[in-house]
Backbone as CSV, one residue per row, in Angstrom:
resi,resn,N_x,N_y,N_z,CA_x,CA_y,CA_z,C_x,C_y,C_z
1,UNK,17.695,-14.167,-31.653,17.599,-12.875,-32.249,17.625,-12.930,-33.721
2,UNK,16.988,-12.237,-34.376,16.905,-12.268,-35.786,17.633,-10.981,-36.209
3,UNK,18.876,-10.855,-36.209,19.739,-9.710,-36.466,19.436,-9.337,-37.910
4,UNK,19.252,-10.013,-38.899,18.978,-9.594,-40.242,17.866,-8.508,-40.303
5,UNK,16.853,-8.732,-39.385,15.631,-7.749,-39.419,15.759,-6.897,-38.180
6,UNK,16.812,-6.779,-37.369,16.915,-5.851,-36.403,16.025,-6.495,-35.224
7,UNK,15.565,-7.608,-35.302,14.554,-8.048,-34.295,15.457,-8.594,-32.908
8,UNK,14.837,-8.211,-31.745,15.604,-8.756,-30.602,14.777,-10.047,-29.991
9,UNK,13.585,-9.925,-30.195,12.605,-11.140,-29.719,12.250,-11.889,-30.810
10,UNK,12.189,-13.217,-30.455,11.158,-13.937,-31.430,9.779,-13.700,-31.275
11,UNK,8.948,-13.843,-32.498,7.450,-13.524,-32.210,6.900,-14.050,-30.915
12,UNK,7.228,-15.287,-30.596,6.709,-15.877,-29.493,7.274,-15.153,-28.115
13,UNK,8.350,-14.781,-28.087,8.957,-14.072,-26.810,8.320,-12.710,-26.830
14,UNK,8.160,-12.065,-28.074,7.447,-10.638,-28.084,6.171,-10.858,-27.561
15,UNK,5.372,-11.852,-27.844,4.057,-11.998,-27.498,4.012,-12.217,-26.018
16,UNK,4.817,-13.075,-25.359,4.956,-13.204,-23.989,5.268,-11.789,-23.206
17,UNK,5.939,-11.095,-23.906,6.495,-9.928,-23.149,5.346,-8.951,-23.027
18,UNK,4.407,-9.027,-24.286,3.374,-7.929,-24.344,2.216,-8.497,-23.500
19,UNK,1.933,-9.696,-23.340,1.016,-10.249,-22.286,1.514,-9.880,-20.790
20,UNK,2.765,-10.075,-20.581,3.290,-9.480,-19.232,2.921,-7.956,-18.943
21,UNK,3.061,-7.208,-20.094,2.902,-5.818,-19.831,1.395,-5.616,-19.950
22,UNK,0.632,-6.210,-20.640,-0.786,-5.965,-20.461,-1.178,-6.354,-19.203
23,UNK,-0.892,-7.502,-18.549,-1.329,-7.663,-17.308,-0.991,-6.575,-16.191
24,UNK,0.289,-6.204,-16.450,0.773,-5.014,-15.572,-0.058,-3.775,-15.741
25,UNK,-0.530,-3.422,-16.974,-1.439,-2.304,-17.026,-2.773,-2.626,-16.706
26,UNK,-3.317,-3.691,-16.712,-4.549,-3.892,-16.288,-4.693,-3.931,-14.781
27,UNK,-3.754,-4.201,-14.199,-3.800,-4.124,-12.804,-3.763,-2.567,-12.370
28,UNK,-3.044,-1.850,-13.071,-3.030,-0.465,-12.664,-4.511,-0.024,-12.949
29,UNK,-5.223,-0.283,-13.992,-6.305,0.327,-14.359,-7.703,-0.574,-13.939
30,UNK,-7.418,-1.331,-13.071,-8.616,-2.333,-12.672,-9.832,-1.666,-12.069
31,UNK,-9.647,-0.692,-11.308,-10.825,0.063,-10.602,-11.329,1.208,-11.535
32,UNK,-11.236,1.045,-12.803,-11.886,2.140,-13.616,-13.365,1.800,-13.589
33,UNK,-14.011,3.091,-13.756,-15.578,2.572,-13.990,-15.803,1.862,-15.377
34,UNK,-17.004,1.306,-15.497,-17.135,0.262,-16.603,-17.025,1.131,-17.921
35,UNK,-17.508,2.186,-18.230,-17.659,2.997,-19.232,-16.037,3.326,-19.824
36,UNK,-15.462,3.688,-18.675,-13.931,4.032,-19.081,-13.150,2.688,-19.385
37,UNK,-13.450,1.518,-18.691,-12.716,0.452,-19.171,-12.891,0.115,-20.429
38,UNK,-14.070,0.260,-21.307,-14.275,-0.055,-22.495,-13.275,0.695,-23.349
39,UNK,-13.251,2.117,-23.030,-12.266,2.940,-23.822,-10.790,2.584,-23.536
40,UNK,-10.543,2.267,-22.220,-9.197,1.959,-21.993,-8.812,0.590,-22.417
41,UNK,-9.660,-0.299,-22.665,-9.123,-1.712,-23.018,-8.217,-1.519,-24.415
42,UNK,-8.727,-0.867,-25.372,-7.964,-0.784,-26.452,-6.545,0.005,-26.405
43,UNK,-6.883,0.966,-25.568,-5.465,1.876,-25.119,-4.485,1.033,-24.505
44,UNK,-4.858,0.186,-23.688,-4.012,-0.811,-22.786,-3.352,-1.618,-23.650
45,UNK,-4.215,-2.312,-24.654,-3.308,-3.137,-25.731,-2.380,-2.498,-26.435
46,UNK,-2.639,-1.424,-26.971,-1.762,-0.637,-27.767,-0.639,-0.203,-26.954
47,UNK,-0.639,0.350,-25.620,0.365,0.499,-24.730,1.166,-0.503,-24.693
48,UNK,0.861,-1.680,-24.252,1.658,-2.822,-24.164,2.450,-3.135,-25.315
49,UNK,1.808,-3.186,-26.382,2.752,-3.440,-27.586,3.627,-2.372,-27.774
50,UNK,3.360,-1.058,-27.660,4.185,-0.093,-27.944,5.514,-0.097,-26.908
51,UNK,5.124,-0.441,-25.798,6.213,-0.694,-24.780,7.172,-1.611,-25.172
52,UNK,6.817,-2.760,-25.500,7.465,-3.866,-25.679,8.312,-3.614,-27.180
53,UNK,7.687,-3.080,-28.062,8.442,-2.522,-29.269,9.385,-1.559,-29.000
54,UNK,9.373,-0.655,-28.122,10.130,0.468,-27.802,11.389,-0.263,-27.141
55,UNK,11.278,-1.121,-26.179,12.297,-1.977,-25.599,13.316,-2.385,-26.804
56,UNK,12.470,-3.180,-27.478,13.262,-4.008,-28.785,13.895,-2.849,-29.567
57,UNK,13.321,-1.799,-29.868,13.967,-0.773,-30.731,15.135,-0.226,-30.194
58,UNK,14.793,0.050,-28.775,16.201,0.763,-28.033,17.330,-0.179,-28.018
59,UNK,17.233,-1.510,-27.907,17.912,-2.631,-27.899,18.870,-2.480,-29.108
60,UNK,18.192,-2.398,-30.380,18.755,-2.327,-31.609,19.684,-0.997,-31.640
61,UNK,19.094,0.000,-31.033,19.878,1.234,-31.426,21.176,1.147,-30.430
62,UNK,20.854,0.495,-29.328,22.180,0.350,-28.329,23.252,-0.562,-28.943
63,UNK,22.682,-1.681,-29.660,23.603,-2.349,-30.300,24.379,-1.992,-31.578
64,UNK,23.462,-1.228,-32.506,24.085,-0.803,-33.767,24.502,0.568,-33.754
65,UNK,23.888,1.315,-32.815,24.234,2.921,-32.644,23.179,3.779,-33.379
66,UNK,23.221,4.984,-33.297,22.217,6.000,-33.885,22.653,6.398,-35.362
67,UNK,24.055,6.175,-35.658,24.388,6.404,-37.025,24.769,5.028,-37.790
68,UNK,24.501,4.994,-39.112,24.957,4.069,-39.987,25.531,4.437,-41.150
69,UNK,26.424,3.638,-41.595,27.106,3.630,-43.135,26.121,3.409,-43.891
70,UNK,25.770,4.205,-44.999,24.795,3.805,-46.004,25.602,3.954,-47.195
71,UNK,25.313,2.955,-48.264,25.873,3.003,-49.561,24.894,2.931,-50.501
72,UNK,24.751,3.763,-51.527,23.921,3.890,-52.704,24.655,3.844,-53.913
73,UNK,24.759,2.946,-54.678,25.864,2.885,-55.821,27.004,3.077,-55.358
74,UNK,27.823,4.092,-55.957,29.223,4.461,-55.606,29.138,5.646,-54.420
75,UNK,28.035,6.094,-54.045,28.132,6.949,-52.793,27.943,6.204,-51.404
76,UNK,28.677,6.738,-50.606,28.900,6.229,-49.261,28.720,7.498,-48.346
77,UNK,27.861,7.470,-47.469,27.685,8.340,-46.266,27.200,7.834,-44.961
78,UNK,27.208,8.585,-43.983,26.573,8.342,-42.682,25.189,8.913,-42.587
79,UNK,24.438,8.147,-42.053,22.974,8.606,-41.956,22.305,8.164,-40.566
80,UNK,21.319,8.831,-40.236,20.754,8.284,-38.819,20.025,6.947,-39.022
81,UNK,20.272,6.028,-38.066,20.018,4.805,-38.192,18.339,4.702,-38.335
82,UNK,17.678,3.981,-38.993,16.416,4.064,-39.111,15.668,3.755,-37.880
83,UNK,16.284,2.883,-37.054,15.566,2.398,-35.724,15.522,3.913,-34.721
84,UNK,16.147,4.805,-35.066,16.148,6.138,-34.184,14.914,6.868,-34.532
85,UNK,14.396,6.637,-35.922,13.372,7.405,-36.391,12.056,6.531,-35.959
86,UNK,12.203,5.418,-35.750,11.053,4.558,-35.385,10.891,4.825,-34.003
87,UNK,12.085,4.802,-33.096,11.952,4.932,-31.827,11.311,6.375,-31.431
88,UNK,11.744,7.389,-32.142,11.412,8.873,-31.849,9.813,8.909,-32.118
89,UNK,9.122,8.250,-32.895,7.947,8.344,-33.430,7.069,7.563,-32.527
90,UNK,7.554,6.253,-32.283,6.948,5.527,-31.039,6.789,6.009,-29.849
91,UNK,7.783,6.543,-29.342,7.749,7.156,-28.030,6.780,8.232,-27.895
92,UNK,6.598,9.087,-28.716,5.523,10.133,-28.809,4.368,9.484,-28.637
93,UNK,4.043,8.471,-29.592,2.706,7.846,-29.495,2.479,7.160,-28.237
94,UNK,3.555,6.521,-27.776,3.300,5.872,-26.358,2.918,6.876,-25.382
95,UNK,3.610,7.862,-25.304,3.399,8.939,-24.316,1.909,9.504,-24.362
96,UNK,1.530,9.634,-25.625,0.151,10.146,-25.869,-1.036,9.209,-25.222
97,UNK,-0.718,7.520,-25.502,-1.534,6.703,-25.176,-1.556,6.662,-23.539
98,UNK,-0.429,6.657,-22.960,-0.194,6.622,-21.564,-0.972,7.818,-20.969
99,UNK,-0.802,9.095,-21.420,-1.681,10.180,-21.010,-3.114,9.845,-21.009
100,UNK,-3.532,9.459,-22.244,-4.938,9.007,-22.261,-5.391,8.056,-21.153
101,UNK,-4.678,7.204,-20.835,-5.174,6.213,-19.877,-5.086,6.882,-18.638
102,UNK,-4.047,7.667,-18.129,-3.767,8.175,-17.053,-5.147,9.226,-17.030
103,UNK,-5.611,10.009,-17.893,-6.485,10.712,-17.853,-7.908,10.291,-17.493
104,UNK,-8.010,8.915,-17.688,-9.260,8.018,-17.370,-9.427,7.802,-15.835
105,UNK,-8.240,7.685,-15.256,-8.246,7.476,-13.654,-8.784,8.602,-12.848
106,UNK,-9.559,8.183,-11.895,-10.034,9.138,-10.931,-8.755,10.038,-10.401
107,UNK,-9.033,11.236,-9.947,-7.897,12.157,-9.542,-6.984,11.674,-8.732
108,UNK,-7.436,10.951,-7.586,-6.673,10.420,-6.568,-5.553,9.320,-7.214
109,UNK,-6.185,8.570,-7.948,-5.195,7.458,-8.643,-4.468,8.055,-9.573
110,UNK,-4.775,8.974,-10.207,-3.968,9.766,-11.241,-2.549,10.124,-10.839
111,UNK,-2.648,10.743,-9.556,-1.507,11.348,-8.875,-0.535,10.200,-8.612
112,UNK,-1.183,9.093,-8.108,-0.427,7.986,-7.553,0.186,7.245,-8.775
113,UNK,-0.522,7.065,-9.821,0.248,6.356,-10.943,1.074,7.189,-11.719
114,UNK,0.994,8.450,-11.908,1.988,9.266,-12.460,3.348,9.312,-11.547
115,UNK,3.176,9.225,-10.410,4.461,9.317,-9.352,5.060,7.901,-9.548
116,UNK,4.297,6.849,-9.399,4.675,5.570,-9.682,5.502,5.387,-10.973
117,UNK,4.894,5.728,-11.991,5.558,5.507,-13.311,6.991,6.375,-13.402
118,UNK,6.845,7.657,-12.844,8.043,8.542,-12.729,9.255,7.758,-11.936
119,UNK,8.930,7.216,-10.822,9.760,6.496,-10.066,10.325,5.287,-10.637
120,UNK,9.429,4.624,-11.344,10.029,3.384,-12.041,10.889,3.689,-13.020
121,UNK,10.682,4.847,-13.862,11.676,5.348,-14.756,12.957,5.728,-14.244
122,UNK,12.841,6.430,-13.411,14.056,7.035,-12.560,15.011,5.821,-11.980
123,UNK,14.293,4.794,-11.493,15.056,3.737,-10.989,15.581,2.905,-12.168
124,UNK,15.080,2.675,-13.200,15.590,1.903,-14.400,16.708,2.774,-14.897
125,UNK,16.855,4.026,-14.854,17.814,4.850,-15.647,19.084,4.963,-14.621
126,UNK,18.716,4.775,-13.163,19.901,4.767,-12.378,20.551,3.377,-12.326
127,UNK,20.045,2.420,-12.801,20.655,0.961,-12.858,21.420,1.021,-14.140
128,UNK,21.386,1.585,-15.066,22.233,1.676,-16.139,23.500,2.328,-16.064
C-alpha cells in the first residue's frame, strides 16, 4: 500500500481488480442487442474503474476517518477528509452509469439485475 498518496492497491493490483469487475459486468450484459452493446461497452469500462476506485477510497476513509486535522501556517483546524469528497462525487457518477447500463437491458433482465444488485449490496452490508 502506498499510504503517502492514500492508495490501497498497487497499479498492478488495481488493474487486476478492474479486469475482474469488467468480466463480472460483461457477464451481466452479455445478452444485450448489438447496437446497445456498443453503447454499453464504454459504460462498462467506466463502471468497473469507478467501482474499484470507490472500494479503494472507502478503505482510505475507513482507515483515516472522515475528519482530518489540517494545518496552514499557524492555523490548525479540523476539516472533512478529501477522500470523502472524492467518494461522494464518484458514488453519484457510478450510480448514474449503472442506471444507464440497467436501462439498456430488456425489461425482464432489468428487474432481475436490479434485484440481484440490491441483494448483493445488502449481503455485503450485513457481513460488516
